[in-house]
N, C-alpha and C positions, 0 to 999 in steps of 0.2 A: 504493500499498499505505499507506502513513504518513497520506496523507490520510484513508480507510477505517480505519484505526485511532485516531485523534484522534475522526472522526466519532461512532464507535461506543462511546467508551469515556469521551465527557469528559460524558456524564450519572452516569459512575460519582459523579467526585467533588464534580459541581452539584446536581443533586437525586434521583438515584436513578431519577429515571423512564426510560421507553421511549429509546431514543435516537433511534426513526421520530417525527421531529417531523410533523404537519398537512401542515407545505408539503413533506417531504422525501414525504412518503406524494403528494402529489397529483403531485410534479413526474413520481414512478418510475411512478405507477398509469399516467398518463397518455404518458409515454414508451415503454410496453408495450402501451397499447392503440395506440397507433399506427404502433406494430414502428419504432419508432425508440433506438434505443440506442446508446451512446460508447464504441464499443470498444475492449477495452484496451492493445493498443499505440496510442493516438489517445493514451490517455491518460497516456504515457512519451515524456521522461522526467520532465514534470510536467504539472499538469494548465491551469498558465501559459499552455500550446500551443494550448490549446483557443481556437478562433476567438468563441462568443461566451459573454457570458455564463449566459445560461441552459441553455448546452452544458456549463459549469464547474459548477453546480449540479446538472444531472442525474447527470456523473460523480460530484460529492461521493455522491450518492442511491446511486448503483450500487455502489460501492465501501463506504461502509459498512453497505451488506447483505452486499457478499463479506465482510467479516471475521466476518457474524453468522454467515452459512453455513459456515465455516471453524469459525468456534468450537464454532457444534453441531455439525459432522457427524467435527470431528478431533480436539475440547478446546482451549481453551486453551493449550497449552505448544506448539501449532503453531505459534502467532501467531511466540514470542521463536525458537522452531526458522527459520523464512524469513527472518526478518528477520540472523539470521546471517549464515548463507547469504549475503540477498544485499549486507551490510557485506563479504564478499568477495569480491566483485567476480563473482558470479555475476547470470548473467539471471534474470529474475520466469520463465518459459517453464521455462529450466534445472530449478531451483529445485523448479518444480512438479511436475515429470516423476520429478524423484528423491525428493521427502517425499509427493510422493501419486500417482504416479506415472501421471499425467494431463497432458496440453499445455495449452498457454494455451486456446485452441480447445474442449476438451474441461472444461475449467472452467469456460466462460462458458457454455457448452449447460449443463451440469447449476446450476450458479446460477442461469439462467435458470427453469428447470422448478423449481427452489427457492420460487423471488420470486412465481410464477405463482402457488404453492401458498396463498401468502400472502393472495390478492384482495384486494391493497390498494385503496384507493377514494380517490378524484377528488373532493376537497367541493365540491357546487357551485355557483356563484357565488365561487369562492376564486382571487385573482387573486396570481400568484407576484409574491416580493417584487423591488421593480424594482433590477435591480443593474447598474452601468454603467461600462467599463473609460472611465480618462480619457486618453483618447488626445492631448489638449496641456496646456501650463500655462496655458490662458487661463484670467481669469474666469468661475466660473459663474455661471448669473442665477440673482436672487435668491429667485426665488419658486419654485425647481423642484422644491417639495414639491408643487407643481400637475400638472408633469408626472406624477406619482405617478397621479393619479384621472384614471378610464377616457374622462372625454369632455366635450365642454367647457361644455355647461350645468352638471354637477355640480361643474368649476373656478370658473366663473361665478357659483354660489351662496356657494359656499367664501369665494372673496374676498370677494363680501357679508358673509358671517355674519364670517371677521376685520375686516374694516372698524366694522360693528358691536360687535363686542366690543372694540375697543381706544379707542370712543365709550363705552364705560358701559351699550352695550345688549344686556345680555347674556342676556334672554328672546328679542328679537329674533335674534339670534344662533342661538339653540336650534333659532328656526324653520328660521334659512337649511340651519345645517346636517344636519339632518336631511331637510328636502328633499335633500338632495345625495347624500343616505344613498340616500333614495328614489328618484332618477335615475341612482344607480351601478350599474352590471351587478353588477361584481364587490366583494366584500369586503376595503372598504381601511384597514385597520388606523387610517391617516392622517386619514380622516374621522372613525373611531369616537374615536379619542383626540383630538379636536378636540371633539365632540361631548361627549364624560365632561368634558372640562379645566370647561366653562361649566356642565355642571350642577353640579360641582364647589362652580363662584364661587357658586355661587348656592343652593349648600350642598343641595343637591338629593343627597344621600351616595351614597343607593341606588341613583336613577338611575343614576349616574356608576360606581358600582359591580358595577352589571349591565353595563352598557358594555364595559368593563376586560376583567371578566371571560372575555367573551365574546372578546374582543380577544385576550387570554392563551389559550385555548386554540388556537384557531387560529395563533397568530405567540409563542408560548415564547418566543422570543429577541429578540422588541421593546423595546429599551430605557428607549424614548417611555412604552408601557404599564408598565412594569414600573415605570419613575421617578414616573409619575402612581399608581400604586396605594399606594408608597411616603408620597404626601406625602398618599392619601387616608386612609389607616390613622395619618397622623402626626396629622390633623387630628381627627380622631374622638378621638383616646386613647390606640388603640393601639399604642404603643412597638414592641413584638414582633415584631408585623405589619409596621409599617411598615420595621423594621429589613432582616426578612427581603429585604421587597422593594429595598430598594435597595440592599441588599451586591448582590443577584444584577442589578441594574441599572448598577452597576458595575465588576462582573465581563467585560458582555456590552460598556459600553461605558464605558473609564477617563478619556472628556474629557469629564465633563460637573460644573465645577465645584461645581451648585447640590446635586450631590447630594454630595458630599464635605460641602460645608458644613451638608448633613443630617444629614449621619453624625457629625460632631465635635458634632452638639447630642445626638443618639441617645446615641452612650459616653458623654458629659459628663452627661445623666441618669440616664442604665442605671449612670455610676461608673466604667467602664473605660478609668481612665485612661490605657493603656499603646496604648489601639486609638485613643481621640485623639489624642493625641501623634503617631502616625503620621499619622492624616487632616489632620494642621497643615501635617509635613511633606510631603505629598503637593502 
């Protein structure tokens, strides 16, 4: 319940857009098509109890749409009413019976009918973001981002592109990154960001912008894309847009020191002394 509320309402204070991102829509659409959904009793007492990261992502998509279903059929006040009863120690099943006059199974059936009517679409060539639970505290591979690329040929091309880029052969790196994208079966935000950033280095800002905006449409919470868009607009002199994307990036990933430094610079340029001092403390 709490996870669903968080996912459903988080966009209200961030940017006001719909909560169902392309990632979530794809996850849920594929689950419905495969007739594989996570029952609510498996999610309790916590989504952390689920066995795989994929199941966790599917569960998040489910519970957020359940909150939408509740608010559309019962109104927003039903959420606080249910939470109050849960806080008193009542089971979710008992609360549903008391407030909606249906039990857990009936609620899930009605929700499934509701979500089926939305006609969700899975985006072709769309790979779900790689999320892995850490099972030990051993050091991780330094090139772990390559593991997120779906085939060895593309991995090799990206590795070559990275070497060329590190040695200043940016045009050659662009060729390798583009070849990696062409070879890849799935849409990879990592590949698109690598190619976009290299176009940015060669001052091909429009090409970088097109790639980053396409990436953002599919992965609106991918902090690297947000930071790169912030830097693109900073470099082209659009400080207001740069600030918008850097602030979005820092909300997703508050541990990027470069973004904090850029925000300090932007706040200073805009004469926002208090925000500049706050960033300096962070």
